[in-house]
N, C-alpha and C positions, 0 to 999 in steps of 0.2 A: 541754716541747717540743710544739708543736702537731702534730696528726696530719696527714700528707700527704693532700692531696686532688687527685684527677685534675682536670686542666683540661678543662672542657666548654665549647666555644664556644657562644655564644648563637645560637639558631636564629632566623632572620628570621621575622617574623610571616607566617603563610600568607595569601596573598591571599584576599580574600573570594570566595566562589563567585559566578559571574555570576547576576544576577537572573533569575528565571523570567519568561518572557513569556507573554502570553495569545493566544488565537486572534484576538482583535480587533486586537492589535498586529501579529501576523503578516500579517493581511489588508492592513495599510497599508505593509508592508515591500516593498522591491524590491531584489533583488540581481541585476543584469544577467547573463544567461547562465548562471544557476544554477537548480537545482531545490531547493526547500526544503520541509521538513516540520517539525512541532512534536511532540516526543516528551516527554511529561511536563514540559512547560514549557521544554524546551531546544530550541534551533534546530539542525536538522540540514541541512547544505548539501551538495548533491551536484552533480557534473558532469552535463551533458546526456548521455543514454545512448548516442547514436550512431545510425548509419544503419540497421543490421540491426534493432535494437530498434524503431525507428520503422516499418519496413516490416512487421514481424510484428504490431505493435500495430494498424496500419491494416487489414491483411488480416482479422484476427480481429474487430476492431470492426465492420467492414463486414458480416461474416457475422452477428454478433450483432444489429446494428441491423436488418438485413433480416428476420431471424427474429422479433425482438420486435415490429417494426411490423406484419408480416404477420399475426401471431397476437394483436395487441393485448395484449401481456404486460407492457409497462412501458417504461422509458426507459434508454438506454445513454449513458453519459458517457465521454469520453476526455480526454487531456491533463492528467492528474494533478489532476482536480477535487478540491478539498479537502473532507474530511468531518471534522467535530469529533466524535471518538468517546470522549472522556473530558474531565472538568473537574477543576479544583483538584488538581493542575496540568493544564492543557489539553494534549490530544493532537489534532493535526490530521494525518491521513494522506491522501496523494494516490495512489490506485491508477492504474495505467496505463489500465485499463478498469474501469468500474463498471456494473453493471446494477441498477436499482431496480424491484422488482415494482410493477405498476400501482397497487395499493391503498396503496402506501407513497410514491408520488410526491407531494411536498408541493405544496399550492396555498395561497397563491401560492408560486411557486418562489423560494427564498432568493437574494438578491444576493450574500451572503457564503457561508460554509461551511454545508453542511447539518449539522444536529445529530443525525445518526443514521448507522448503518453501511449500506452498500449490501447488497443481497441476494446478489449475486455480485461477487467481486473478481478481477481478473486482474492478475498481476504478471509482467512479462517481465524476466528477469534481464539485467543489463548486466555488462560485463567487470569493473567495479569493485565490484559487489555482493559482500558477505561473507555466508557461510551463516548466521552468528549473527544478523546484522541482518535477513535475510529471515525467519528463524524468529520473531524478535521481532515483526516486522510481521504475520506470519500469526497469532501469538498475540493481538496487539492487535485484529485484525479479528474473530477468533472470539469473543473476550471481549466485543466491542461488539455482537455479534449477526449478523455475516455468516454466511450459511448455507453458501456454497460458495466455495472459493478455488482458482484455477488458477495455479500458479507454473510458467511456461514457461522452460525452459533451452535457448536456441538452440545453445549450444556443444556440449552433450551430446545434443541433439535428443531431449529428453524433457520431460515435465511431471509435476508432483506435484499431486495433488488432495487438498485438505483439506476436511473437512466439519464442520458444527456438532456432530454426534454423536461427534466424536473419531476417526472413521475416516479413513484416507488411502489413496491409491492412487498407483502409479507407472505412467505411460503412456510408451510408446516411439513412435517415428515412425509406425509402422503402426497405432497405436491412435487412437481418436477421443475428443475432449473431448465429454462428454455433459452436457446441461443438467439431468439428473436431475429432481428435483421443483421446481427453481427455474425452469428453462426447459424444460418438458416437451416431449419430442420433438426438441430441438435436438441435433445431432451434427455435429462438424467434425473431419475427419482432421487430426491434428497435422502430418503431412507436408505438407498443403496450405497451411498458414500459415508453415511454416518454410522 
């Protein structure tokens, strides 16, 4: 008498993982009304961040642009300008605001993504941002060589500062964002942009 065997249904073949895309392919993509980044070859699509986010971004970008121009320190970029910060697979991140120190501003300026990390990155949190995703983004920026990162949380009215040396600080509304060694002498009250 043959031994009984349990019936195990055949499992469908797992679908193939989506193909990784490159920074060049991302540059040619257009997804109307969405923000996109490329993280280790995978497309990340997000909703537009909203009014408050845009207002904070504009106020802080204005302060940074005025200061950088007055002191001839470098260039400020806004609007999620893409930076290719890793290859094979490619990672293209778009900070809300980026500052590039004068000696690092490329000439000629690239039409596509710059292949380096900004000196300073500013991320303004949106209601749909998840803490793990933001920390991953901070890690990517630091690993790529960004010296200073400000993550501004409008809902909690605070900011976190991350530095290349691994230190971090928490700022509240009455505290000021400091340019430290990236933008020497720059100071902006957090409450003034919130």
